[in-house]
C-alpha positions, 0 to 999 in steps of 0.5 A, a space after each residue: 538515516 545512519 545505518 538503520 534499515 527500514 525493512 518491508 512488511 511481509 507481502 500478500 501472495 494469496 488471492 484470499 487475502 486481497 479478496 478479503 482487503 478488498 471486502 473490508 476498509 477502503 480509503 481513496 486517496 490521489 495517488 492510490 486506493 488503500 484497502 485494508 482489513 484487521 485480521 484479528 490477530 497479533 501478527 505482523 502487518 502484511 502489504 500487497 500491491 496491485 496494479 491492473 491493466 488500466 494503468 497502461 502497458 506493463 512498464 507502467 505497471 511496474 514503475 507504479 508498483 515500484 513506486 508503491 513499494 518504496 511508499 510502503 517500505 519508508 511508510 508502513 514499517 513504522 505507521 501500520 498496526 500488527 494484525 492488519 493487512 494493507 493492499 494498496 491499488 495503483 490509479 491510472 495516470 496518477 500513481 506512476 507519475 505522482 511526485 513521490 513526496 506526495 505519495 508518501 503524504 498519501 499513505 500517512 493520511 489514509 492511515 491516519 483516517 483509516 485507523 481513527 
C-alpha cells in the first residue's frame, strides 16, 4: 500500500439510524447481511455493525464484529456512495469463521447488486 492509509467511514451510533437502514434495502450474502439506505444528502457514507447473541458468546460476537469492521475499512472506503448508510449484520456460524477474502468479495458483490 506504500503509505496510503484507508480510513473507516464514520460509524453509526444512534438506534434510529440502524432502524432506518433495517427498513430500507437488504442484500443477503453468505458471510453477512448488508442493509443500506440513501439518506438523501451529500454527507459521507456511514457504516454500522451488529452481531446478535445468536452468533454465540461475547468472544464470537467480538471476533465477528472485528472482521466486519476490517472488511468495511478495506472496501467501503472506495465503494461506498456519499449520503448512504450501510449496516453489516453478522450471521451465526459464518461471519467469524468464513475466509476473510471471501468476506471482502461478499461486500463488493453486495454493493454492486445494491447500487444497480
